[in-house]
N, C-alpha and C positions, 0 to 999 in steps of 0.2 A: 204421893205414890205416882210413879211414872208408868205410863202404859205406852208401849210401842207396838204398832200393828204392822204386820207384814202381809201384803196382799199380792196375789198374782195379777199381772197386767200383760198386755200383749208384748211378747218378746222379753219378759223379765219379771222382777219382783220389786214392789215399791214398799219402802219403809216409811211409815207415817208416825212421826213423833209430835209434830205441831205444824200449824199452817206455815208454809214456806220451807219446811224441813222435810222434804219427801224425795230422797235420792232413789234412783232406779238402779237395780243391780241385775246381773245376768242370771244368777242361780239362787235358789232358795237358801243354800248353805252360806253363800256370800252375804245375803240379806240378814241371816241370823247372826253371823259373825259381826257385821256392822252394828246391829242392834245391841249385841252384848257389849261392844266397845263403847257405844253411846250411853249405856246404862251404868257404867262404872261409878262407884261411890254413891249409888242411889238405891232405893228399893222400889219394887213394882213387878211388872210382868211383861213378857213379850207374847203377843197373841198372833198366831199364824192363822190366817183366814183362808177359806177356799174361794172359788170364783163367785159363789152366790153371796158371800159375806158372812157365812156362818163360821164360828170359831172351830178350827180343826185341831189345834194344839195350843197349850199354854206353857210357857217356860217362866217360872217365878224366879226372881233374883232379889237379893238383899245385901246390905253392907256386910253382914256376917258371913256370906258365902265367899267373899273376896279373900284371896291369899296375898300375903305381903311378900 
């Protein structure tokens, strides 16, 4: 199961998938789009966190959600 976390940081949003894989994007929507692209052909969830680290929203995904 893949878990991608999106966290707010100063002047942007950080996508954390694995150590060394932490791109920073300008908007939350850009970060969500990036995470969805990284999640293709896998199952898991995208977790959007607030500034305190609490989970604000969860977007589940799976291989069956993909369209050909």
